[in-house]
Backbone of each chain as ProteinMPNN parsed JSONL, in Angstrom:
{"seq_chain_A": "MKFKAKIINGKPVIKAKVEKIKNNRGGYDIVVHLPSLDLISKIGDKNGKRDLSKMQS", "coords_chain_A": {"N_chain_A": [[73.902, 12.725, 54.359], [72.103, 10.98, 51.964], [72.804, 8.73, 49.31], [71.408, 7.705, 46.367], [71.78, 5.152, 44.202], [71.67, 5.111, 40.685], [70.669, 2.537, 38.481], [72.412, 1.304, 35.892], [72.777, -0.637, 33.1], [72.824, -2.836, 34.778], [74.559, -2.141, 36.757], [75.323, -0.205, 39.647], [75.309, 3.313, 39.475], [76.866, 5.903, 40.851], [76.667, 9.252, 41.785], [77.894, 12.475, 42.799], [76.35, 14.81, 45.135], [75.28, 18.153, 44.946], [75.614, 21.283, 46.523], [74.676, 24.618, 46.555], [75.759, 27.579, 47.92], [74.949, 30.787, 48.83], [77.254, 33.38, 48.82], [78.905, 36.147, 50.56], [79.703, 37.851, 48.628], [78.078, 38.166, 46.587], [78.044, 36.023, 44.962], [78.231, 32.447, 44.485], [79.185, 29.835, 46.646], [80.347, 26.49, 46.351], [79.482, 23.284, 47.473], [80.473, 20.08, 47.184], [79.052, 17.14, 47.799], [80.388, 14.157, 48.37], [79.961, 10.693, 47.555], [80.43, 7.702, 49.567], [82.697, 5.256, 48.582], [82.286, 1.848, 47.865], [84.58, -0.662, 48.59], [84.336, -3.242, 47.772], [82.572, -4.349, 45.071], [79.075, -4.451, 44.696], [77.202, -7.348, 44.009], [74.813, -7.578, 41.62], [71.546, -7.702, 40.018], [69.899, -6.39, 37.065], [68.169, -4.728, 38.297], [69.428, -3.968, 40.49], [69.31, -5.639, 42.623], [70.654, -8.037, 44.877], [72.269, -10.955, 43.708], [72.125, -13.809, 45.146], [73.058, -16.3, 44.48], [75.482, -15.957, 43.355], [77.169, -15.433, 45.343], [79.685, -16.565, 47.474], [80.476, -18.7, 50.203]], "CA_chain_A": [[73.272, 12.813, 53.054], [72.014, 9.654, 51.369], [73.014, 8.673, 47.88], [70.672, 6.615, 45.75], [72.462, 4.846, 42.95], [70.908, 4.71, 39.512], [71.162, 1.274, 37.942], [72.592, 1.365, 34.442], [73.383, -1.896, 32.646], [72.979, -3.761, 35.898], [75.542, -1.67, 37.733], [74.945, 1.061, 40.28], [76.104, 4.479, 39.084], [76.719, 6.847, 41.942], [77.228, 10.573, 41.528], [77.893, 13.374, 43.943], [75.268, 15.784, 45.25], [75.9, 19.473, 44.987], [74.896, 22.309, 47.273], [75.168, 25.967, 46.247], [75.543, 28.457, 49.069], [75.2, 32.181, 48.455], [78.284, 33.988, 49.661], [78.685, 37.58, 50.816], [80.239, 38.632, 47.527], [77.074, 38.146, 45.533], [78.167, 34.811, 44.16], [77.886, 31.197, 45.152], [80.174, 28.812, 46.965], [79.836, 25.159, 45.998], [79.9, 22.144, 48.282], [80.197, 18.824, 46.491], [78.951, 16.039, 48.755], [80.831, 12.959, 47.657], [79.515, 9.427, 48.146], [81.462, 6.77, 50.003], [82.827, 4.197, 47.571], [82.476, 0.504, 48.407], [85.772, -1.316, 48.036], [83.864, -4.456, 47.106], [81.388, -4.063, 44.28], [77.913, -5.279, 44.982], [76.757, -8.21, 42.918], [73.392, -7.312, 41.507], [70.948, -7.853, 38.707], [69.674, -5.1, 36.432], [67.388, -3.896, 39.202], [70.257, -3.62, 41.628], [69.142, -6.594, 43.718], [71.766, -8.979, 44.967], [72.079, -12.322, 43.246], [72.782, -14.572, 46.203], [73.684, -17.496, 43.924], [76.848, -15.623, 42.962], [77.959, -15.193, 46.541], [80.248, -17.796, 48.006], [80.793, -18.606, 51.623]], "C_chain_A": [[73.289, 11.437, 52.392], [72.185, 9.734, 49.857], [72.259, 7.464, 47.337], [71.287, 6.355, 44.389], [71.453, 4.526, 41.85], [71.509, 3.41, 38.995], [71.224, 1.374, 36.432], [73.37, 0.125, 34.022], [73.703, -2.828, 33.81], [73.962, -3.314, 36.956], [75.079, -0.354, 38.357], [75.884, 2.176, 39.844], [75.845, 5.583, 40.1], [77.385, 8.167, 41.581], [77.129, 11.413, 42.787], [76.617, 14.221, 43.965], [75.89, 17.138, 45.521], [74.996, 20.471, 45.693], [75.519, 23.657, 46.911], [74.777, 26.897, 47.386], [75.903, 29.877, 48.662], [76.249, 32.77, 49.386], [78.064, 35.501, 49.777], [79.3, 38.47, 49.732], [79.289, 38.604, 46.325], [77.15, 36.927, 44.634], [77.775, 33.583, 44.961], [79.131, 30.375, 45.438], [79.532, 27.451, 46.702], [80.377, 24.123, 46.974], [79.488, 20.874, 47.541], [80.215, 17.709, 47.535], [79.275, 14.744, 48.02], [80.293, 11.698, 48.325], [80.701, 8.646, 48.689], [81.504, 5.624, 48.994], [83.078, 2.858, 48.251], [83.691, -0.138, 47.756], [85.397, -2.597, 47.303], [82.574, -4.124, 46.369], [80.26, -4.999, 44.672], [77.564, -6.117, 43.756], [75.254, -8.026, 42.785], [72.857, -7.587, 40.124], [70.642, -6.458, 38.158], [68.824, -4.174, 37.304], [68.168, -3.545, 40.466], [70.113, -4.567, 42.796], [70.291, -7.601, 43.705], [71.364, -10.358, 44.466], [72.85, -13.226, 44.201], [73.491, -15.812, 45.652], [75.13, -17.243, 43.532], [77.741, -15.357, 44.162], [78.439, -16.518, 47.104], [80.599, -17.613, 49.469], [82.28, -18.811, 51.825]], "O_chain_A": [[74.339, 10.806, 52.271], [71.756, 10.695, 49.219], [72.454, 6.339, 47.797], [71.31, 7.234, 43.528], [70.506, 3.768, 42.06], [72.721, 3.209, 39.067], [70.195, 1.514, 35.77], [74.468, -0.135, 34.514], [74.724, -3.515, 33.815], [74.182, -4.018, 37.942], [74.513, 0.502, 37.676], [77.103, 2.009, 39.843], [74.742, 6.123, 40.188], [78.529, 8.192, 41.126], [76.379, 11.1, 43.712], [75.906, 14.334, 42.966], [76.891, 17.254, 46.229], [73.782, 20.497, 45.487], [76.739, 23.818, 46.956], [73.608, 26.986, 47.762], [77.016, 30.142, 48.208], [76.133, 32.664, 50.607], [77.15, 36.055, 49.166], [79.405, 39.685, 49.899], [79.656, 38.969, 45.208], [76.406, 36.815, 43.66], [77.083, 33.67, 45.975], [80.012, 30.236, 44.59], [78.317, 27.293, 46.82], [81.573, 24.088, 47.265], [78.304, 20.633, 47.304], [81.265, 17.378, 48.085], [78.521, 14.3, 47.154], [80.185, 11.651, 49.55], [81.845, 8.902, 48.312], [80.465, 5.092, 48.603], [83.96, 2.736, 49.101], [83.819, -0.157, 46.532], [86.054, -2.99, 46.339], [81.602, -3.672, 46.974], [80.472, -6.181, 44.943], [77.628, -5.646, 42.62], [74.506, -8.286, 43.727], [73.621, -7.694, 39.164], [71.08, -5.458, 38.727], [68.772, -2.968, 37.063], [67.645, -2.914, 41.385], [70.711, -4.349, 43.85], [70.819, -7.957, 42.652], [70.277, -10.857, 44.755], [74.064, -13.388, 44.083], [74.419, -16.323, 46.279], [75.916, -18.18, 43.39], [78.933, -15.087, 44.011], [77.674, -17.478, 47.196], [80.969, -16.525, 49.911], [82.761, -18.771, 52.957]]}, "seq_chain_B": "MASGIYQKCKANLMNKEVDLEADTIKVMLLNNSHAFTATHNVKADVVANELANGNGYTTGGATLAGKAVTQAATTKWDATDVEWTDSTLTAYHAVIYDDTTANDDLICSFDFGGAQITSNSTITLQFHADGIISLA", "coords_chain_B": {"N_chain_B": [[79.549, 7.863, 32.732], [80.607, 8.021, 35.928], [81.39, 7.13, 39.312], [84.163, 5.652, 41.04], [86.421, 3.053, 42.235], [89.759, 2.594, 41.362], [91.175, -0.272, 39.735], [93.865, -0.593, 40.154], [94.318, 0.481, 42.655], [93.045, -1.375, 44.293], [94.654, -3.615, 43.846], [97.081, -2.615, 44.79], [96.507, -2.342, 47.499], [96.241, -5.009, 48.247], [98.783, -5.907, 47.708], [100.299, -4.577, 49.487], [101.261, -2.055, 48.801], [100.385, 0.438, 49.054], [99.771, 2.939, 51.43], [97.257, 4.224, 52.975], [97.092, 5.986, 55.042], [99.688, 6.91, 55.692], [100.988, 7.62, 53.305], [101.52, 10.302, 50.921], [98.705, 11.702, 49.785], [96.815, 12.908, 47.12], [94.287, 15.088, 45.721], [92.821, 15.851, 42.689], [91.305, 18.092, 40.294], [89.151, 17.71, 37.476], [88.25, 18.072, 33.962], [85.41, 17.914, 31.668], [86.156, 15.996, 29.871], [87.141, 13.858, 31.086], [86.603, 10.473, 32.049], [85.621, 7.978, 34.264], [87.598, 5.191, 34.283], [88.08, 2.029, 35.109], [90.339, 0.538, 34.681], [92.439, 2.241, 34.313], [95.649, 3.198, 35.468], [97.691, 4.975, 36.471], [98.545, 8.406, 37.306], [99.311, 9.665, 34.948], [97.585, 8.615, 33.112], [95.285, 10.073, 33.269], [95.841, 12.734, 33.479], [95.783, 14.522, 31.387], [93.335, 15.649, 31.298], [93.156, 17.266, 33.461], [92.359, 20.26, 35.301], [93.52, 23.492, 34.267], [96.448, 25.209, 35.427], [96.24, 27.867, 37.795], [94.058, 30.711, 38.624], [93.196, 30.077, 41.183], [93.538, 27.395, 41.332], [95.918, 24.82, 41.602], [97.917, 22.891, 39.58], [98.174, 19.359, 39.874], [96.87, 19.229, 42.173], [95.297, 19.177, 45.478], [96.689, 18.374, 48.66], [95.665, 15.717, 50.711], [94.645, 16.049, 54.055], [94.585, 14.87, 57.452], [94.179, 12.12, 57.162], [92.746, 8.964, 57.794], [92.292, 5.621, 58.815], [89.592, 3.83, 59.939], [88.845, 1.209, 61.937], [86.178, -1.023, 61.9], [82.884, -2.619, 61.858], [82.054, -1.815, 59.376], [84.695, -0.851, 57.836], [86.489, 2.145, 57.34], [88.067, 4.608, 55.203], [89.062, 7.844, 55.592], [89.271, 11.449, 55.266], [90.206, 14.89, 55.803], [87.909, 17.372, 54.682], [88.254, 19.018, 51.497], [89.098, 22.183, 50.107], [88.978, 24.731, 47.606], [89.674, 27.948, 47.637], [88.66, 31.284, 46.63], [88.527, 30.753, 43.893], [88.269, 30.424, 40.329], [86.781, 28.471, 38.322], [85.871, 25.532, 36.393], [84.716, 22.466, 37.113], [84.343, 18.959, 36.72], [84.918, 16.476, 37.709], [86.653, 14.68, 40.337], [89.773, 13.298, 41.063], [91.504, 11.011, 43.044], [94.786, 10.343, 44.035], [97.858, 8.506, 44.686], [100.531, 10.149, 45.737], [102.916, 9.347, 46.673], [103.776, 6.943, 45.589], [105.838, 5.747, 42.892], [104.847, 6.24, 40.315], [102.618, 7.73, 40.745], [100.101, 6.363, 41.523], [96.68, 5.623, 40.816], [93.746, 6.079, 42.841], [90.885, 6.58, 43.304], [87.917, 7.835, 41.638], [85.671, 10.547, 41.348], [82.473, 11.502, 40.235], [80.984, 14.533, 39.57], [78.491, 14.921, 38.575], [77.946, 16.863, 36.751], [78.755, 20.189, 35.514], [80.589, 22.065, 37.807], [80.803, 25.226, 38.839], [82.857, 27.866, 39.767], [83.25, 31.304, 40.676], [85.47, 33.419, 41.546], [85.081, 32.284, 44.033], [84.386, 29.643, 46.45], [85.035, 26.195, 46.19], [84.138, 23.222, 47.669], [85.068, 19.956, 48.549], [83.274, 17.641, 50.079], [83.748, 14.967, 52.024], [82.127, 11.804, 52.5], [80.346, 10.754, 55.464], [80.682, 8.086, 55.899], [83.159, 7.691, 54.962], [85.81, 8.08, 52.485], [86.419, 5.773, 51.141], [84.918, 2.679, 51.775], [84.66, -0.474, 53.469], [82.846, -3.249, 53.923]], "CA_chain_B": [[79.892, 8.802, 33.797], [80.42, 7.308, 37.186], [82.465, 7.207, 40.297], [84.611, 4.302, 41.358], [87.779, 2.796, 42.721], [90.579, 2.002, 40.3], [91.688, -1.621, 40.003], [95.236, -0.45, 40.631], [94.262, 0.708, 44.099], [92.713, -2.647, 44.937], [95.857, -4.451, 43.79], [98.086, -2.037, 45.689], [96.133, -2.67, 48.882], [96.554, -6.426, 48.488], [100.238, -6.099, 47.619], [100.919, -3.713, 50.499], [102.019, -1.033, 48.084], [99.803, 1.748, 49.347], [99.415, 3.167, 52.823], [96.321, 5.342, 52.824], [97.299, 6.949, 56.133], [101.037, 7.479, 55.74], [101.419, 8.163, 52.016], [100.983, 11.609, 50.516], [97.582, 11.465, 48.879], [96.336, 14.173, 46.555], [93.043, 15.078, 44.95], [92.866, 16.862, 41.635], [90.034, 18.363, 39.622], [89.247, 17.421, 36.053], [87.209, 18.63, 33.106], [84.379, 16.974, 31.218], [86.705, 14.958, 28.988], [87.508, 12.709, 31.914], [85.599, 9.453, 32.349], [86.208, 6.954, 35.113], [87.915, 3.921, 33.629], [88.641, 1.274, 36.234], [91.632, -0.058, 34.336], [93.511, 3.235, 34.352], [96.553, 2.85, 36.566], [98.528, 6.031, 37.048], [98.118, 9.788, 37.063], [99.542, 9.995, 33.539], [96.44, 8.147, 32.322], [94.139, 10.983, 33.394], [96.28, 14.103, 33.735], [95.486, 15.385, 30.238], [92.044, 16.292, 31.525], [93.168, 18.054, 34.692], [92.165, 21.695, 35.1], [94.755, 24.245, 34.067], [96.987, 25.899, 36.593], [95.861, 29.269, 37.932], [92.691, 31.056, 39.047], [92.845, 29.429, 42.444], [93.81, 25.959, 41.274], [97.301, 24.464, 41.3], [97.94, 21.557, 38.987], [98.649, 18.346, 40.821], [95.785, 19.136, 43.138], [95.501, 19.474, 46.9], [97.095, 17.238, 49.498], [94.685, 15.371, 51.738], [95.083, 16.082, 55.442], [93.723, 14.133, 58.38], [93.831, 10.796, 56.639], [92.611, 7.992, 58.883], [91.534, 4.385, 58.614], [88.872, 3.477, 61.159], [88.439, -0.197, 61.917], [84.827, -1.269, 62.428], [82.161, -3.575, 61.018], [82.346, -1.218, 58.076], [85.944, -0.1, 57.98], [86.487, 3.25, 56.382], [89.214, 5.503, 55.056], [88.498, 9.187, 55.483], [90.233, 12.551, 55.33], [89.59, 16.21, 55.978], [87.352, 17.931, 53.449], [89.2, 19.841, 50.738], [88.457, 23.318, 49.449], [89.758, 25.692, 46.821], [89.053, 29.258, 47.874], [88.938, 32.337, 45.634], [88.817, 30.076, 42.624], [87.385, 30.616, 39.18], [87.053, 27.224, 37.591], [84.756, 24.643, 36.063], [85.184, 21.104, 37.361], [83.336, 17.901, 36.545], [85.34, 15.255, 38.395], [87.835, 14.698, 41.196], [90.499, 12.027, 41.098], [92.433, 10.896, 44.166], [95.915, 9.484, 43.676], [98.914, 8.352, 45.69], [101.691, 10.914, 45.278], [104.133, 8.716, 47.201], [104.218, 5.884, 44.676], [106.725, 6.276, 41.848], [104.1, 6.697, 39.141], [101.376, 8.383, 41.193], [99.032, 5.396, 41.266], [95.321, 6.13, 41.022], [92.961, 5.463, 43.911], [89.466, 6.582, 42.961], [87.435, 8.96, 40.848], [84.307, 10.967, 41.682], [81.733, 12.241, 39.218], [80.183, 15.578, 40.215], [77.151, 14.942, 37.997], [77.803, 18.025, 35.873], [79.735, 21.257, 35.713], [80.556, 22.848, 39.039], [81.468, 26.458, 38.402], [83.09, 28.91, 40.764], [83.693, 32.589, 40.155], [86.056, 34.051, 42.741], [84.372, 31.688, 45.172], [84.993, 28.441, 47.023], [84.462, 24.863, 45.946], [84.527, 22.297, 48.744], [84.752, 18.534, 48.412], [82.926, 17.132, 51.409], [83.743, 13.503, 52.006], [80.979, 11.185, 53.169], [80.566, 10.326, 56.847], [81.13, 6.693, 55.854], [84.52, 7.666, 54.453], [86.032, 8.16, 51.038], [86.289, 4.375, 50.741], [84.481, 1.832, 52.895], [84.745, -1.909, 53.242], [81.98, -3.932, 54.889]], "C_chain_B": [[79.607, 8.14, 35.135], [81.569, 7.612, 38.122], [82.943, 5.785, 40.578], [86.043, 4.25, 41.826], [88.563, 2.104, 41.607], [91.082, 0.611, 40.716], [93.089, -1.574, 40.592], [95.271, -0.284, 42.152], [93.976, -0.601, 44.832], [93.936, -3.575, 44.964], [96.925, -3.932, 44.738], [97.782, -2.344, 47.151], [96.521, -4.117, 49.195], [98.049, -6.688, 48.489], [101.014, -5.238, 48.619], [101.79, -2.641, 49.861], [101.424, 0.356, 48.249], [99.477, 1.796, 50.833], [98.547, 4.423, 52.842], [96.418, 6.355, 53.958], [98.645, 7.657, 56.006], [101.481, 8.107, 54.422], [100.87, 9.579, 51.819], [99.926, 11.361, 49.448], [97.057, 12.815, 48.398], [95.02, 13.985, 45.817], [93.117, 16.194, 43.926], [91.516, 16.963, 40.938], [90.207, 18.206, 38.113], [88.059, 17.986, 35.282], [86.26, 17.535, 32.599], [84.887, 15.942, 30.222], [87.108, 13.712, 29.773], [86.32, 11.756, 32.056], [86.278, 8.388, 33.203], [86.376, 5.665, 34.333], [88.692, 3.094, 34.634], [90.034, 0.731, 35.959], [92.757, 0.976, 34.215], [94.348, 3.01, 35.607], [97.199, 4.04, 37.262], [98.025, 7.411, 36.622], [98.266, 10.18, 35.589], [98.37, 9.574, 32.651], [95.291, 9.156, 32.316], [94.541, 12.459, 33.378], [95.978, 15.054, 32.576], [94.195, 16.163, 30.452], [91.986, 17.062, 32.843], [92.935, 19.525, 34.358], [93.514, 22.385, 34.974], [95.175, 24.929, 35.36], [96.514, 27.359, 36.596], [94.431, 29.456, 38.351], [92.249, 30.281, 40.28], [93.075, 27.933, 42.464], [95.27, 25.727, 40.886], [97.328, 23.05, 40.759], [98.668, 20.57, 39.91], [97.627, 18.164, 41.925], [96.201, 19.459, 44.557], [95.867, 18.202, 47.657], [96.043, 16.978, 50.571], [95.328, 15.407, 53.126], [94.144, 15.202, 56.279], [93.316, 12.755, 57.901], [93.795, 9.779, 57.775], [91.811, 6.787, 58.431], [90.898, 4.016, 59.945], [88.362, 2.056, 61.05], [87.091, -0.354, 62.588], [84.168, -2.323, 61.556], [82.218, -3.113, 59.561], [83.568, -0.337, 58.263], [85.997, 0.98, 56.913], [87.823, 3.975, 56.355], [88.666, 6.893, 54.767], [89.618, 10.218, 55.542], [89.453, 13.845, 55.534], [89.07, 16.724, 54.637], [88.348, 18.893, 52.806], [88.458, 21.014, 50.119], [89.472, 24.145, 48.671], [89.032, 27.027, 46.958], [89.454, 30.235, 46.767], [89.286, 31.739, 44.274], [87.805, 30.482, 41.55], [87.653, 29.441, 38.257], [85.751, 26.498, 37.261], [85.267, 23.214, 36.168], [84.024, 20.122, 37.234], [83.656, 16.651, 37.373], [86.466, 15.573, 39.382], [88.461, 13.311, 41.146], [91.489, 12.073, 42.253], [93.544, 9.933, 43.765], [96.983, 9.512, 44.758], [100.187, 9.008, 45.166], [103.004, 10.294, 45.757], [104.657, 7.632, 46.267], [104.944, 6.501, 43.483], [105.962, 6.87, 40.669], [102.775, 7.359, 39.49], [100.158, 7.497, 40.874], [97.661, 5.961, 41.642], [94.609, 5.368, 42.131], [91.485, 5.424, 43.523], [89.103, 7.86, 42.221], [85.992, 9.262, 41.235], [83.725, 11.809, 40.556], [80.845, 13.268, 39.916], [78.767, 15.646, 39.644], [76.909, 16.127, 37.082], [78.842, 19.066, 36.207], [79.524, 21.955, 37.049], [81.434, 24.07, 38.805], [81.627, 27.417, 39.571], [83.573, 30.171, 40.057], [84.17, 33.416, 41.339], [85.368, 33.545, 44.004], [85.023, 30.352, 45.532], [84.27, 27.186, 46.549], [85.04, 23.921, 46.998], [84.147, 20.879, 48.353], [84.514, 17.994, 49.808], [82.827, 15.617, 51.34], [82.615, 12.963, 52.874], [81.34, 10.739, 54.589], [81.03, 8.873, 56.911], [82.527, 6.552, 55.261], [84.596, 7.814, 52.948], [85.852, 6.756, 50.446], [85.863, 3.576, 51.972], [84.533, 0.369, 52.482], [83.963, -2.627, 54.318], [82.274, -5.419, 54.886]], "O_chain_B": [[78.474, 7.75, 35.417], [82.559, 8.252, 37.767], [82.2, 4.825, 40.373], [86.77, 5.243, 41.817], [88.084, 1.151, 40.993], [91.373, 0.361, 41.886], [93.456, -2.406, 41.422], [96.135, -0.834, 42.836], [94.586, -0.896, 45.859], [94.212, -4.23, 45.969], [97.597, -4.712, 45.413], [98.693, -2.578, 47.945], [97.057, -4.412, 50.263], [98.529, -7.583, 49.185], [102.243, -5.189, 48.585], [102.898, -2.359, 50.316], [101.9, 1.325, 47.658], [98.978, 0.832, 51.412], [99.05, 5.542, 52.738], [95.887, 7.46, 53.851], [98.728, 8.871, 56.191], [102.281, 9.043, 54.431], [99.9, 9.989, 52.457], [100.221, 10.876, 48.356], [96.882, 13.744, 49.187], [94.685, 12.893, 45.356], [93.436, 17.337, 44.254], [90.699, 16.044, 40.989], [91.255, 18.524, 37.552], [87.022, 18.327, 35.85], [86.31, 16.39, 33.048], [84.117, 15.094, 29.772], [87.378, 12.657, 29.2], [85.174, 12.191, 32.169], [87.387, 7.951, 32.892], [85.414, 5.118, 33.793], [89.83, 3.421, 34.971], [90.814, 0.492, 36.881], [93.916, 0.602, 34.031], [93.822, 2.676, 36.669], [97.248, 4.102, 38.491], [97.205, 7.552, 35.715], [97.451, 10.93, 35.051], [98.187, 10.118, 31.562], [94.419, 9.096, 31.448], [93.683, 13.335, 33.276], [95.923, 16.268, 32.772], [93.993, 17.218, 29.849], [90.912, 17.463, 33.291], [93.272, 19.982, 33.266], [94.52, 21.918, 35.508], [94.365, 25.185, 36.252], [96.404, 27.996, 35.548], [93.667, 28.495, 38.43], [91.091, 29.884, 40.406], [92.84, 27.273, 43.476], [95.788, 26.355, 39.964], [96.827, 22.122, 41.393], [99.623, 20.91, 40.609], [97.525, 17.098, 42.533], [97.303, 19.947, 44.808], [95.411, 17.106, 47.329], [95.591, 17.9, 51.251], [96.414, 14.866, 53.336], [93.049, 14.848, 55.843], [92.222, 12.282, 58.208], [94.697, 9.735, 58.612], [90.79, 6.913, 57.755], [91.586, 3.904, 60.96], [87.549, 1.737, 60.182], [86.881, 0.119, 63.704], [84.786, -2.861, 60.636], [82.404, -3.912, 58.644], [83.48, 0.776, 58.781], [85.613, 0.775, 55.762], [88.592, 3.964, 57.317], [87.905, 7.092, 53.821], [90.768, 9.89, 55.835], [88.226, 13.884, 55.448], [89.702, 16.539, 53.597], [89.176, 19.5, 53.486], [87.326, 20.866, 49.659], [90.646, 24.24, 49.029], [87.921, 27.203, 46.458], [90.448, 30.037, 46.068], [90.222, 32.175, 43.604], [86.659, 30.83, 41.836], [88.631, 29.427, 37.51], [84.685, 26.819, 37.786], [86.142, 22.8, 35.408], [82.886, 20.422, 37.592], [82.763, 15.866, 37.694], [87.138, 16.598, 39.271], [87.769, 12.294, 41.184], [92.22, 13.049, 42.42], [93.287, 8.854, 43.231], [97.017, 10.395, 45.614], [100.839, 8.486, 44.262], [104.079, 10.676, 45.294], [105.868, 7.432, 46.172], [104.686, 7.647, 43.115], [106.376, 7.877, 40.095], [101.912, 7.528, 38.629], [99.308, 7.854, 40.059], [97.507, 6.67, 42.636], [94.836, 4.175, 42.334], [90.9, 4.346, 43.424], [89.867, 8.824, 42.182], [85.188, 8.35, 41.427], [84.38, 12.694, 40.005], [80.036, 12.903, 40.769], [77.925, 16.364, 40.185], [75.772, 16.37, 36.678], [79.699, 18.861, 37.066], [78.416, 22.38, 37.375], [82.643, 23.959, 38.602], [80.666, 27.738, 40.27], [84.208, 30.12, 39.004], [83.371, 34.032, 42.045], [85.111, 34.314, 44.93], [86.066, 29.983, 44.992], [83.04, 27.136, 46.516], [86.254, 23.835, 47.187], [83.037, 20.631, 47.882], [85.437, 17.902, 50.618], [81.943, 15.062, 50.687], [82.207, 13.589, 53.853], [82.487, 10.394, 54.874], [81.695, 8.473, 57.867], [83.022, 5.44, 55.076], [83.6, 7.692, 52.235], [85.225, 6.578, 49.402], [86.386, 3.776, 53.068], [84.459, 0.032, 51.301], [84.353, -2.625, 55.486], [81.65, -6.174, 55.632]]}, "name": "protein", "num_of_chains": 2, "seq": "MKFKAKIINGKPVIKAKVEKIKNNRGGYDIVVHLPSLDLISKIGDKNGKRDLSKMQSMASGIYQKCKANLMNKEVDLEADTIKVMLLNNSHAFTATHNVKADVVANELANGNGYTTGGATLAGKAVTQAATTKWDATDVEWTDSTLTAYHAVIYDDTTANDDLICSFDFGGAQITSNSTITLQFHADGIISLA"}
């Protein structure tokens, strides 16, 4: 499952995706698909593109 | 409203104060008063917004099983998915913390994007194939 981050104030905001599965008791079970979190934040502008000038070798 | 890794976790990794495979790591569910704040350090900073005990949920949360760090071009830390069966609850967030450290240091927080409501049913947290945390 792919997660597309919304860009708010220049930072990606990632939320989970939720799946509701009907169970045999007439209700719903919930599966929350969690995103993988990057240990290193991406450097980006307000459109989420990387600013290579801020990256150092 | 967002998901993220706490600064404390990053510092603990650099200071060799957390072992994501060997430590007892727990995940707890929180209400809509919780907001991810990267500078929060310990469980006490967020516990006021944890779900109440009962109805299929035990305060303190569930212990992660199957924790594993996989070394690769994108190294990842993953664990077995967690579920609360026969629960009646409303959860908005999950927070993962290190139960082995003296003050239960925070690791990361996930935003569910809204209320997730169970009624005598199961809520499952399915971790991503790329791991709970990845490092490229």
